[in-house]
C-alpha positions in Angstrom: -7.4 -8.3 -12.1 -10.7 -9.5 -10.6 -10.3 -9.9 -6.2 -12.3 -11.2 -4.0 -13.0 -9.9 -0.3 -10.8 -13.7 0.8 -7.7 -11.9 -0.9 -5.0 -10.0 1.4 -5.8 -6.4 2.0 -3.4 -5.2 1.1 -4.9 -4.9 -2.1 -8.5 -5.4 -1.7 -8.4 -1.8 -3.4 -5.6 -1.8 -5.3 -5.6 -5.2 -7.4 -9.1 -2.9 -8.4 -7.2 -0.5 -9.1 -4.2 -1.4 -11.4 -4.2 -5.9 -11.2 -2.1 -7.1 -8.0 -2.7 -10.3 -5.7 -5.2 -11.4 -5.9 -5.8 -14.9 -7.0 -1.7 -15.4 -7.2 -1.8 -18.4 -6.1 -4.0 -20.9 -4.9 -3.2 -20.6 -1.6 -2.2 -17.4 -1.2 1.3 -18.0 -0.9 3.7 -16.3 -3.5 5.8 -18.6 -5.2 9.4 -18.5 -4.0 12.4 -19.0 -6.6 13.9 -21.9 -6.5 17.0 -19.8 -7.9 20.0 -19.8 -5.1 21.0 -16.7 -6.9 17.9 -14.5 -6.1 17.2 -12.9 -3.2 19.2 -9.7 -1.4 23.2 -9.2 -1.3 24.4 -6.5 1.2 27.9 -5.4 1.0 29.8 -6.5 4.2 33.4 -4.7 3.0 35.1 -3.0 0.6 38.8 -3.4 0.0 39.8 0.3 -1.4 44.0 0.2 -1.8 44.8 -3.1 -0.4 42.9 -1.8 2.8 39.1 -3.4 3.8 36.5 -1.1 5.0 33.5 -2.0 6.8 30.5 -1.1 4.0 28.8 1.2 5.3 31.7 3.5 6.1 31.6 3.7 2.2 28.2 3.5 1.8 26.9 5.1 4.4 23.1 4.3 2.5 24.5 0.4 2.5 24.9 -0.9 -1.0 22.3 -3.7 -2.4 21.9 -5.9 -5.0 18.9 -7.3 -5.7 18.2 -10.1 -8.1 15.1 -10.8 -8.6 12.8 -13.6 -11.3 12.7 -13.1 -15.0 16.2 -11.7 -14.8 15.6 -8.2 -13.2 17.2 -6.3 -10.9 18.0 -3.7 -8.5 20.7 -2.2 -7.4 21.0 0.2 -4.2 23.3 2.7 -2.7 24.5 6.0 -2.0 19.9 6.5 -1.6 19.9 5.3 -5.7 17.8 3.1 -6.8 18.6 2.0 -10.7 16.8 -0.7 -13.0 19.1 -3.1 -14.2 19.4 -7.0 -16.1 21.4 -9.7 -14.4 22.3 -13.5 -15.8 24.6 -16.2 -14.5 26.6 -18.7 -15.8 27.7 -21.0 -13.6 29.1 -19.4 -10.6 29.6 -15.6 -12.1 26.9 -13.2 -12.2 26.9 -10.4 -15.3 24.5 -7.3 -14.8 23.9 -5.3 -17.6 22.1 -2.4 -18.9 20.2 -2.3 -22.3 22.8 -5.4 -23.3 26.3 -3.8 -21.4 27.3 -5.8 -19.2 28.9 -3.4 -16.4 29.2 -5.7 -13.6 30.4 -9.5 -12.9 30.6 -10.7 -9.2 31.4 -14.8 -9.1 29.4 -16.3 -5.9 29.9 -19.7 -4.1 27.3 -20.4 -1.3 26.1 -17.0 0.5 28.7 -14.8 -0.3 29.2 -12.7 -3.4 32.5 -11.2 -5.2 32.8 -8.2 -7.1 37.0 -7.9 -7.6 36.7 -5.0 -9.5 33.1 -3.0 -9.1 32.7 -0.7 -12.6 36.0 -0.3 -13.4 36.3 1.5 -10.0 39.3 -0.8 -8.6 37.2 -1.6 -5.8 36.4 -5.1 -4.2 33.3 -5.5 -2.6 32.2 -8.3 -0.9 28.4 -8.6 -0.2 26.9 -11.5 2.1 22.6 -13.0 1.3 20.2 -11.8 3.5 17.3 -14.0 4.1 13.8 -13.7 2.8 13.1 -14.1 6.1 14.9 -11.9 8.4 13.2 -9.5 10.7 11.7 -11.7 13.7 13.4 -9.9 16.2 11.6 -6.5 18.0 14.3 -4.1 15.3 11.4 -5.2 12.4 8.6 -4.0 15.2 7.2 -1.1 13.9 4.3 0.7 11.5 5.5 0.7 7.7 3.2 3.0 4.9 2.6 2.1 1.1 5.5 3.8 -0.6 5.5 2.5 -4.4 4.1 -0.5 -6.0 5.6 -1.6 -9.2 2.8 -3.9 -11.7 5.3 -6.0 -14.2 6.9 -2.6 -15.8 5.0 -0.2 -14.7 6.1 1.7 -11.3 3.6 4.0 -9.3 5.3 6.4 -6.7 4.0 7.3 -3.5 2.5 10.9 -5.0 1.4 8.6 -7.3 -0.3 6.5 -4.7 -1.7 9.3 -2.6 -3.2 10.9 -5.3 -5.6 7.6 -5.9 -6.0 7.5 -2.1 -4.5 4.8 -1.8 -3.0 5.2 2.4 -2.3 1.6 3.5 -0.5 0.4 6.2 1.1 -2.8 7.9 2.0 -2.5 11.7 4.6 -5.7 13.1 4.0 -5.5 16.9 6.9 -6.3 19.3 4.9 -9.4 20.9 4.5 -10.4 17.2 1.4 -9.1 16.4 0.0 -8.1 12.9 -2.3 -4.9 11.4 -3.5 -5.0 8.1 -5.3 -2.2 6.9 -6.8 -1.8 3.6 -10.5 -0.2 3.5 -10.8 -3.0 6.4 -8.6 -4.5 8.8 -6.9 -7.7 9.1 -5.0 -9.2 12.4 -2.8 -11.4 12.5 0.8 -12.6 13.5 4.3 -12.1 12.1 7.4 -13.8 12.2 10.8 -15.0 9.5 9.8 -12.2 7.4 6.0 -14.0 7.2 2.6 -12.3 7.4 0.4 -14.9 8.7 -3.8 -13.8 9.3 -6.9 -15.5 8.7 -10.0 -14.5 6.5 -13.2 -16.1 5.2 -11.9 -19.5 7.7 -8.8 -19.8 5.1 -4.8 -19.0 6.5 -2.8 -17.2 4.1 1.0 -16.7 4.2 2.4 -13.8 2.5 6.7 -13.1 2.7 8.0 -10.1 3.1 11.4 -8.6 3.0 13.3 -6.3 5.0 15.2 -3.8 3.8 16.4 -1.4 5.8 14.0 0.9 6.3 12.1 -0.8 3.9 9.2 -3.2 3.9 8.8 -5.4 0.6 6.2 -8.3 -0.5 6.2 -9.4 -4.3 3.7 -11.4 -6.3 5.0 -13.7 -9.0 1.7 -14.7 -10.4 3.0 -17.4 -13.5 5.6 -14.5 -14.7 3.6 -11.9 -13.9 4.6 -9.8 -10.8 3.4 -7.0 -8.6 6.1 -5.3 -6.4 4.8 -3.7 -3.0 6.7 -1.1 -1.6 6.5 0.2 2.4 8.2 2.3 3.8 9.1 2.9 8.3 7.1 6.0 9.5 6.9 7.2 12.9 2.9 7.4 12.6 0.4 6.0 10.7 -1.0 7.7 6.9 -4.1 9.4 7.5 -6.3 9.6 4.6 -6.8 11.9 2.8 -6.5 13.0 -1.2 -9.7 13.9 -3.3 -11.1 10.6 -4.3 -15.2 10.7 -3.6 -15.3 7.8 -1.5 -17.5 9.1 0.8 -20.4 9.4 -2.4 -19.9 5.6 -3.2 -20.9 4.7 1.0 -23.8 7.7 0.7 -24.9 6.9 -2.4 -28.7 4.8 -3.3 -28.5 0.6 -3.1 -30.4 -0.9 -5.6 -29.3 -4.6 -5.4 -29.7 -6.7 -2.1 -26.4 -9.1 -1.2 -27.5 -11.9 -3.3 -27.9 -9.9 -6.6 -24.5 -8.3 -6.3 -23.3 -11.9 -6.2 -24.8 -13.1 -9.5 -23.7 -10.3 -10.4 -20.5 -10.6 -9.7 -20.7 -14.1 -10.8 -21.3 -12.8 -14.5 -18.4 -9.9 -14.5 -16.0 -12.9 -13.5 -16.8 -14.8 -15.7 -16.6 -12.5 -18.6 -13.7 -11.5 -17.0 -12.3 -14.6 -17.9 -12.8 -14.4 -21.3 -12.3 -10.8 -22.2 -15.5 -10.5 -23.1 -15.9 -7.7 -20.3 -12.5 -5.8 -21.5 -13.1 -2.6 -24.1 -17.2 -2.3 -22.7 -17.5 1.7 -22.1 -19.2 2.7 -18.4 -22.2 2.5 -20.0 -22.5 -0.8 -21.7 -21.5 -2.1 -18.2 -24.1 -0.8 -16.4 -26.3 -1.4 -19.3 -25.5 -5.2 -19.4 -24.9 -5.8 -16.5 -26.8 -3.8 -13.4 -29.8 -3.3 -15.8 -29.8 0.0 -16.6 -28.4 0.8 -12.9 -24.9 3.2 -12.9 -23.0 3.1 -10.1 -21.1 6.0 -8.0 -17.9 7.4 -8.6 -16.0 5.8 -6.3 -12.8 6.8 -7.3 -11.5 9.3 -10.0 -8.1 9.7 -10.5 -5.6 10.8 -13.7 -5.0 6.7 -14.1 -8.6 5.4 -14.0 -11.9 6.1 -12.8 -13.3 3.1 -10.2 -17.4 2.6 -9.9 -19.2 1.0 -7.0 -22.7 -0.9 -6.7 -22.9 -1.1 -2.7 -26.1 -3.5 -1.7 -29.2 -2.3 0.3 -29.3 -5.0 2.7 -26.0 -5.1 3.7 -23.5 -1.9 4.9 -20.4 -3.5 3.7 -20.8 -5.5 0.2 -20.3 -3.7 -3.0 -18.8 -4.8 -7.1 -16.2 -2.3 -8.2 -15.5 -2.3 -11.7 -12.7 0.0 -12.9 -12.1 1.9 -16.5 -9.3 3.1 -17.2 -7.1 4.7 -21.0 -5.6 1.7 -22.4 -5.6 2.6 -26.0 -4.4 6.3 -24.9 -7.2 7.7 -26.7 -8.8 9.4 -24.1 -12.0 7.1 -23.9 -12.2 4.9 -20.8 -12.7 1.2 -20.6 -13.6 -1.5 -18.4 -9.9 -2.9 -17.2 -10.7 -4.1 -13.7 -13.3 -6.0 -11.2 -13.9 -5.9 -7.7 -15.7 -7.7 -4.8 -16.4 -7.9 -1.0 -18.7 -10.4 0.3 -18.0 -10.2 4.4 
């Protein structure tokens, strides 16, 4: 997916890597579901053997059912996270795995009741958590990137570390916020929303806070991308074995204006799929007058090349290459730019 500098900083390099927030919703605001069932349902009480208990006495790590758009859901309990399908018929929610239903629940307003959880005899009462809870001081803290889901592909913390992704969000108690990737953005947060400004435009991204996890979801016409950040006592230390320094120190052959023109052509060809499938040599011959880029990131999943501007130390264009056919040949799949 292509990105531009005005896109939410969380995705600045990450979208170039895999395809994410860029262009999702023209005003920068993620799609909010109209389905009242979609959201996070947190267990509050559990009844067993005729006696009712607070949910945290039975499930010390919490019991959460998150219903997502598109019929996907997550069940988080006992420190585990499992992904299933869900459907609704009237006021009844059904959770299934590969077509086999194993949870049935009745919904009334913001309350969900599972009468018999998986045949165990447990009656679980859940309450829906608002999409924007966390405007109090308890939400304040450091949150480091922990996982990324792009459609059905899941990238865990280990892979993100290998790719050199060390991003974080800081929510301060005074409701100011910092969003740090290849650049630093300042903004504010309140009621489950991040507010920030870039290139003179205002942007909003909604987030959900569930325990120590802060999640941002972006639904781009059914193409779901999920960012998961974990609360941390410390900010991440940038590291990894990527070659980003080499890109910074590389000789620059194009002016900012020239790169903007190159990116416009790349963007057009990306949209009409002319770019797709081209090799690295074909890309630098066709778009960069035979000038090779420098390796910005080299990983087991993909390679990103960067062409920096000669008259602007911050401006650049990137093109990512990945083995899409499984034949060992990496071809063009994503583009990125930054023109502050």
